C-alpha positions as CSV (number, residue, x, y, z in Angstrom):
1,X,61.4,94.1,91.8
2,X,62.6,96.9,94.1
3,X,65.3,99.4,93.3
4,X,68.3,98.0,95.1
5,X,69.9,96.0,92.3
6,X,72.3,98.3,90.5
7,X,73.0,100.4,93.6
8,X,76.5,100.7,94.9
9,X,77.7,98.7,97.9
10,X,78.0,101.9,99.9
11,X,74.4,102.9,99.2
12,X,73.1,99.4,100.1
13,X,75.1,99.1,103.3
14,X,73.9,102.5,104.5
15,X,70.3,101.7,103.8
16,X,70.5,98.4,105.6
17,X,72.3,99.9,108.6
18,X,69.6,102.6,108.8
19,X,66.9,99.9,108.4
20,X,65.4,101.5,105.3
21,X,65.6,98.0,103.7
22,X,66.2,94.5,105.1
23,X,69.1,92.3,104.1
24,X,66.5,89.7,102.8
25,X,64.9,92.3,100.5
26,X,68.2,93.3,99.1
27,X,69.3,89.6,98.6
28,X,66.0,88.6,97.1
29,X,66.1,91.3,94.5
30,X,69.6,90.5,93.4
31,X,68.8,86.7,93.3
32,X,65.8,87.4,91.1
33,X,68.0,89.4,88.7
34,X,70.5,86.6,88.6
35,X,67.7,84.2,87.7
36,X,66.5,86.5,84.9
37,X,69.9,87.4,83.3
38,X,72.6,84.9,84.1
39,X,71.5,82.4,81.5
40,X,72.9,84.8,79.0
41,X,76.0,85.9,80.9
42,X,77.3,82.7,82.5
43,X,78.7,84.5,85.6
44,X,77.8,81.9,88.2
45,X,78.6,78.2,88.7
46,X,76.5,78.0,91.8
47,X,73.8,80.4,93.0
48,X,73.1,80.0,96.7
49,X,69.4,81.1,96.7
50,X,68.1,79.5,99.9
51,X,71.3,79.7,101.8
52,X,71.8,83.4,100.9
53,X,68.3,84.3,102.1
54,X,68.8,82.4,105.3
55,X,72.1,84.2,105.9
56,X,70.4,87.5,105.2
57,X,67.8,86.8,107.8
58,X,70.5,85.9,110.3
59,X,72.4,89.1,109.5
60,X,69.2,91.1,110.2
61,X,69.2,89.9,113.8
62,X,72.8,90.8,114.5
63,X,73.2,93.3,117.3
64,X,76.1,95.0,115.5
65,X,74.2,95.5,112.2
66,X,74.4,99.3,112.5
67,X,78.2,99.2,112.6
68,X,78.8,96.8,109.7
69,X,80.6,98.3,106.8
70,X,79.1,95.9,104.3
71,X,75.7,95.4,105.9
72,X,73.5,93.3,103.6
73,X,75.7,93.8,100.5
74,X,75.3,90.9,98.1
75,X,78.7,89.4,97.2
76,X,79.9,86.9,94.6
77,X,83.0,84.8,95.3
78,X,85.4,83.3,92.8
79,X,85.1,79.5,92.6
80,X,88.7,78.9,93.8
81,X,88.1,80.2,97.3
82,X,86.4,78.2,100.1
83,X,82.8,79.2,101.1
84,X,81.6,77.3,104.1
85,X,79.1,74.6,103.1
86,X,79.9,74.8,99.4
87,X,82.4,73.0,97.2
88,X,84.9,75.0,95.2
89,X,85.6,73.4,91.9
90,X,88.3,75.7,90.5
91,X,86.7,75.4,87.0
92,X,87.3,71.7,86.7
93,X,85.7,68.3,87.0
94,X,89.0,67.0,88.4
95,X,88.4,68.6,91.8
96,X,86.3,66.9,94.5
97,X,82.7,68.0,95.0
98,X,83.1,68.2,98.8
99,X,81.6,71.1,100.8
100,X,84.2,73.3,102.6
101,X,84.2,73.1,106.3
102,X,85.2,76.8,106.8
103,X,85.4,80.0,104.9
104,X,88.6,81.2,103.3
105,X,90.0,84.1,105.5
106,X,88.9,86.7,102.9
107,X,85.4,85.3,102.7
108,X,85.2,85.2,106.5
109,X,86.2,88.8,106.8
110,X,83.6,89.9,104.2
111,X,80.9,87.9,105.9
112,X,81.9,89.3,109.3
113,X,81.5,92.8,107.8
114,X,77.9,92.0,106.8
115,X,78.3,90.8,103.2
116,X,75.9,88.0,102.0
117,X,77.4,85.4,99.6
118,X,74.9,84.9,96.8
119,X,77.0,82.6,94.7
120,X,80.2,81.2,93.4
121,X,81.5,82.4,90.0
122,X,82.8,80.7,86.9
123,X,86.5,80.4,86.2
124,X,88.6,78.7,83.6
125,X,90.1,75.4,84.6
126,X,92.5,75.8,87.5
127,X,92.3,79.6,86.8
128,X,95.0,79.4,84.2
129,X,93.8,81.5,81.3
130,X,92.6,85.0,80.5
131,X,89.3,83.7,79.1
132,X,86.6,82.0,81.2
133,X,85.0,78.8,79.9
134,X,85.0,75.1,80.6
135,X,83.1,72.4,82.4
136,X,80.7,74.8,84.1
137,X,79.9,77.3,81.3
138,X,81.2,80.4,79.6
139,X,81.4,83.8,81.2
140,X,80.6,86.6,78.7
141,X,81.2,90.3,78.8
142,X,77.8,91.9,79.7
143,X,78.8,94.9,77.5
144,X,79.3,92.7,74.5
145,X,78.0,89.1,74.9
146,X,79.9,88.0,71.8
147,X,83.2,88.5,73.7
148,X,84.7,86.7,76.7
149,X,84.5,88.4,80.1
150,X,88.2,87.6,80.5
151,X,89.8,85.6,83.1
152,X,90.4,84.1,85.4
153,X,88.1,86.1,87.6
154,X,85.8,86.3,84.6
155,X,82.6,85.2,86.3
156,X,83.1,87.6,89.2
157,X,83.7,90.5,86.8
158,X,80.7,89.6,84.7
159,X,78.4,89.4,87.7
160,X,79.4,92.9,88.9
161,X,79.3,94.5,85.4
162,X,75.8,93.2,84.8
163,X,74.6,94.6,88.2
164,X,73.9,91.1,89.5
165,X,76.0,92.0,92.6
166,X,77.6,95.2,93.6
167,X,80.9,93.5,94.7
168,X,82.8,90.4,93.9
169,X,85.9,88.7,95.3
170,X,88.5,87.5,92.9
171,X,92.2,86.9,92.6
172,X,95.1,87.7,90.3
173,X,98.2,85.6,89.5
174,X,99.1,87.0,86.1
175,X,96.3,89.6,85.7
176,X,93.2,87.6,86.6
177,X,91.5,90.6,88.3
178,X,92.7,93.3,86.0
179,X,92.0,91.6,82.7
180,X,88.3,90.9,83.3
181,X,87.9,94.2,85.1
182,X,89.3,96.0,82.0
183,X,87.1,94.0,79.7
184,X,83.9,94.6,81.8
185,X,84.3,98.3,82.8
186,X,85.1,97.7,86.4
187,X,87.7,99.1,88.8
188,X,89.9,96.6,90.7
189,X,93.2,96.5,92.6
190,X,95.7,93.7,92.8
191,X,97.2,94.5,96.2
192,X,100.9,94.3,96.9
193,X,102.2,91.1,98.5
194,X,101.0,90.6,102.1
195,X,98.3,93.3,102.1
196,X,95.4,90.8,101.8
197,X,95.4,87.2,102.9
198,X,96.2,85.0,100.0
199,X,96.0,81.2,100.4
200,X,95.1,80.5,96.8
201,X,95.7,77.0,95.4
202,X,98.9,75.2,96.4
203,X,101.2,78.1,97.3
204,X,99.7,81.2,95.6
205,X,101.6,80.6,92.4
206,X,104.9,81.0,94.3
207,X,103.6,84.1,96.0
208,X,102.5,85.9,92.8
209,X,98.7,85.5,93.3
210,X,96.7,87.9,95.4
211,X,93.0,88.2,96.4
212,X,91.2,91.4,95.7
213,X,87.9,93.2,95.1
214,X,85.9,94.0,91.9
215,X,83.6,97.0,92.0
216,X,81.9,99.7,89.9
217,X,83.2,102.7,91.9
218,X,86.4,103.6,93.7
219,X,84.4,104.2,96.8
220,X,83.1,100.6,96.8
221,X,86.6,99.3,96.0
222,X,88.1,101.2,98.9
223,X,85.3,100.0,101.2
224,X,85.9,96.3,100.3
225,X,89.6,96.6,100.4
226,X,89.4,98.1,103.9
227,X,87.6,94.9,105.0
228,X,90.0,92.6,103.3
229,X,93.3,94.2,104.1
230,X,95.5,93.3,107.0
231,X,96.4,97.0,107.2
232,X,92.8,98.1,107.9
233,X,90.6,100.6,106.1
234,X,92.2,102.3,103.1
235,X,91.8,106.0,103.6
236,X,92.1,108.5,100.8
237,X,95.5,110.2,100.8
238,X,96.0,113.9,101.0
239,X,96.1,115.4,97.5
240,X,99.7,115.7,96.2
241,X,101.5,116.2,93.0
242,X,102.7,112.8,91.8
243,X,105.4,111.9,89.3
244,X,103.5,109.9,86.7
245,X,105.3,107.9,84.0
246,X,103.3,107.2,80.9
247,X,104.3,104.0,79.0
248,X,102.6,102.8,75.8
249,X,104.9,100.0,74.6
250,X,104.1,96.4,75.4
251,X,106.3,94.8,78.1
252,X,106.5,91.7,75.8
253,X,108.5,92.1,72.6
254,X,106.5,91.7,69.4
255,X,103.0,92.5,70.9
256,X,101.4,95.5,69.4
257,X,98.9,97.8,71.2
258,X,95.7,98.9,69.6
259,X,94.8,102.6,69.1
260,X,91.9,102.5,71.5
261,X,94.2,101.6,74.4
262,X,97.0,104.0,73.5
263,X,94.4,106.8,73.1
264,X,92.9,106.0,76.5
265,X,96.3,106.3,78.2
266,X,97.1,109.6,76.5
267,X,93.8,111.0,77.5
268,X,94.1,109.8,81.0
269,X,97.6,111.3,81.2
270,X,96.1,114.6,80.1
271,X,93.5,114.4,82.9
272,X,96.2,113.8,85.5
273,X,98.4,116.5,84.1
274,X,95.5,119.0,84.3
275,X,95.0,117.8,87.9
276,X,98.5,119.1,88.8
277,X,100.6,115.9,88.5
278,X,104.0,115.8,86.8
279,X,103.3,113.6,83.8
280,X,105.9,112.5,81.2
281,X,106.6,109.6,78.8
282,X,108.9,107.0,80.3
283,X,109.1,103.3,79.4
284,X,110.1,100.9,82.2
285,X,113.3,99.0,81.4
286,X,111.6,95.6,80.9
287,X,114.1,92.9,80.1
288,X,113.9,91.0,76.8
289,X,113.6,87.9,78.8
290,X,110.4,89.0,80.5
291,X,108.2,86.8,78.3
292,X,110.2,83.7,79.1
293,X,110.2,84.5,82.8
294,X,106.5,85.0,82.8
295,X,105.8,81.8,80.9
296,X,108.0,79.8,83.3
297,X,106.2,81.1,86.4
298,X,102.7,80.8,84.8
299,X,103.2,77.2,83.8
300,X,105.0,76.2,87.0
301,X,102.1,77.5,89.1
302,X,99.7,75.4,87.1
303,X,102.0,72.3,87.5
304,X,101.9,72.7,91.3
305,X,98.1,73.2,91.4
306,X,97.5,70.1,89.2
307,X,99.4,67.8,91.6
308,X,97.2,65.1,92.9
309,X,94.4,65.7,90.4
310,X,93.2,63.1,87.9
311,X,95.0,64.3,84.8
312,X,92.6,62.5,82.5
313,X,89.8,64.8,83.7
314,X,91.7,68.0,82.8
315,X,91.3,69.7,79.4
316,X,94.2,69.2,77.0
317,X,95.3,72.8,77.2
318,X,95.6,72.5,81.0
319,X,97.5,69.2,80.8
320,X,100.0,70.7,78.4
321,X,100.4,73.9,80.5
322,X,101.1,71.8,83.6
323,X,103.5,69.5,81.7
324,X,105.5,72.4,80.4
325,X,105.6,73.9,83.9
326,X,106.9,70.8,85.7
327,X,110.4,71.3,84.4
328,X,110.5,74.8,85.8
329,X,109.1,74.3,89.3
330,X,112.4,74.1,91.2
331,X,114.0,77.1,89.5
332,X,110.8,79.2,89.9
333,X,110.6,78.3,93.5
334,X,114.1,79.6,94.1
335,X,112.8,83.1,93.1
336,X,115.9,84.4,91.3
337,X,114.0,85.5,88.2
338,X,111.6,87.7,90.3
339,X,114.4,89.2,92.3
340,X,116.3,90.2,89.1
341,X,113.2,91.8,87.7
342,X,112.5,93.7,90.9
343,X,116.2,94.9,91.0
344,X,115.9,96.1,87.4
345,X,112.6,98.0,87.9
346,X,113.2,99.5,91.3
347,X,115.3,102.4,90.0
348,X,112.5,103.4,87.7
349,X,110.1,103.7,90.6
350,X,112.7,105.8,92.5
351,X,112.2,108.4,89.7
352,X,108.5,108.0,89.3
353,X,105.7,107.5,91.8
354,X,103.2,105.8,89.5
355,X,103.3,104.1,86.2
356,X,100.3,104.6,83.8
357,X,99.9,102.0,81.0
358,X,97.1,100.5,78.9
359,X,95.3,97.8,80.9
360,X,95.1,95.6,77.8
361,X,96.6,95.6,74.3
362,X,93.3,95.0,72.5
363,X,89.7,93.9,73.1
364,X,89.2,90.4,74.5
365,X,88.8,87.3,72.3
366,X,85.4,86.1,71.2
367,X,83.6,84.0,73.7
368,X,83.8,80.4,72.8
369,X,85.1,76.9,73.6
370,X,88.7,78.0,74.2
371,X,89.1,75.0,76.6
372,X,88.7,72.7,73.5
373,X,91.4,74.5,71.5
374,X,95.1,73.9,71.5
375,X,97.5,75.0,74.1
376,X,99.6,77.2,71.8
377,X,96.5,78.9,70.3
378,X,95.4,79.8,73.9
379,X,98.9,81.1,74.8
380,X,99.1,83.3,71.7
381,X,95.5,84.7,72.2
382,X,96.2,85.5,75.9
383,X,99.6,87.1,75.3
384,X,98.3,89.2,72.4
385,X,95.7,90.9,74.4
386,X,97.0,91.0,78.0
387,X,100.8,91.7,78.1
388,X,100.7,94.5,80.6
389,X,99.6,92.7,83.7
390,X,102.1,89.9,84.4
391,X,105.2,92.0,85.4
392,X,103.5,93.3,88.5
393,X,102.6,89.8,89.8
394,X,106.3,88.9,89.3
395,X,107.4,91.9,91.3
396,X,104.6,91.6,93.8
397,X,103.8,95.3,93.6
398,X,100.3,96.9,93.6
399,X,98.5,97.5,90.3
400,X,95.0,98.4,89.3
401,X,92.7,98.6,86.3
402,X,90.5,101.7,85.9
403,X,87.8,102.2,83.3
404,X,88.6,105.0,80.8
405,X,87.1,105.6,77.4
406,X,85.5,103.0,75.2
407,X,86.2,100.6,72.3
408,X,84.7,101.0,68.8
409,X,82.2,98.3,69.8
410,X,81.0,100.5,72.7
411,X,82.4,98.2,75.3
412,X,84.6,99.8,78.0
413,X,88.4,100.5,77.6
414,X,90.7,100.8,80.6
415,X,94.1,102.0,81.9
416,X,96.4,100.4,84.4
417,X,98.1,102.2,87.4
418,X,101.1,100.6,89.0
419,X,103.0,101.7,92.2
420,X,105.7,100.8,94.6
421,X,105.0,98.5,97.5
422,X,102.7,100.1,100.0
423,X,101.1,102.6,97.6
424,X,97.6,101.1,97.3
425,X,96.1,104.2,98.8
426,X,98.0,106.4,96.3
427,X,96.7,104.4,93.4
428,X,93.2,104.5,94.7
429,X,93.5,108.3,95.0
430,X,94.6,108.6,91.4
431,X,91.8,106.3,90.2
432,X,89.3,108.5,92.1
433,X,90.6,111.6,90.3
434,X,90.1,109.8,86.9
435,X,86.6,108.7,88.0
436,X,85.6,112.3,89.0
437,X,86.9,113.9,85.9
438,X,85.9,111.2,83.4
439,X,83.1,109.2,85.1
440,X,82.2,105.9,83.6
441,X,78.9,104.1,83.2
442,X,78.8,101.7,86.1
443,X,76.9,98.7,84.7
444,X,75.9,97.2,81.4
445,X,72.3,96.9,80.3
446,X,71.6,93.3,79.6
447,X,68.2,92.3,78.2
448,X,66.6,89.1,79.5
449,X,66.3,86.3,76.9
């Protein structure tokens, strides 16, 4: 083994560009680590060992290698996005095992920038839930293997958190990037609508779902987002005093927030205040109907994605979720509920530049066969631990999860930053301030079995 596994994407790309290491050497080391550790973690559905090494060799011969921003960087891709030559199963046996003829646009951009796709990562069936388990295995949190990595980008987050890859591609329809990132100690950003090509499932869950990066540092996150984004590289903004609203209450009535997460927010607020920002308590005017609105959109998105699939091959929780959602598809497609929510929250963001909240309400559920449990039990478990993420899919505004502090178990804790449309660079700048003043351990230490 060399010493490239565990390095940042920025470090690896610089070394490959300068020919201090070859793409094959980097890929081989990460593939060997996956072989050693992933049996305990469950991050990958498919590891592309031979294909990845062949692609690494092709990359080494590219004339533009010295200019590639992600030269030789191993990448994991969520298994609901097309990778040329591979099937994408979306966590279910109900999808066809047919190789994709072309890369998804996000995958194509990352490969063009020099990334090497080492594998496809586990997701819950149809990417519905905030825990990752099902037909292809269970993705566990590398910091605490007794807990789920989260979902639906759970395998992608677990792969990065364990150091199996420095970067992973995921997506977020109700928190599916931010939930597993918060569980696994990663930094991620759900971009605002239209910043990164979507094309997820059958209609992006009515425009709520966005593709985005998972990384261990803000530098790596910014690097990957710059490749993915239609707007080009995301440069760090000039330092400025921002008006930061601090909110601790759950957006969903009746959901309590654990002390670990409220403490993380208060301490993060203190860090930002000492950095010169105007920080004050202010709760967004979430409507009491938010929970119903979120459930209607969540289930309707699944109903559309399940169309044309063999229902008998879906897990019961998925079948029920889709059946509930079918009655809401037409009203959700009209978009009135999302417009009303945006109108209600827009004045709040006229008074505040950024919202700081807990990323989650409590630690993630225990890893286990959630796909074999009842629909209502899954809904309650998901809602109880991740109420803070769905509002920002409904509005289509950017939001990110940033590691901050730790839980009593020693696993990471996290906060969420939310901004108005077009403020991705502002959020990244604030996250970078938190990272500099309260650095986090980048990867977990997972022993081989």
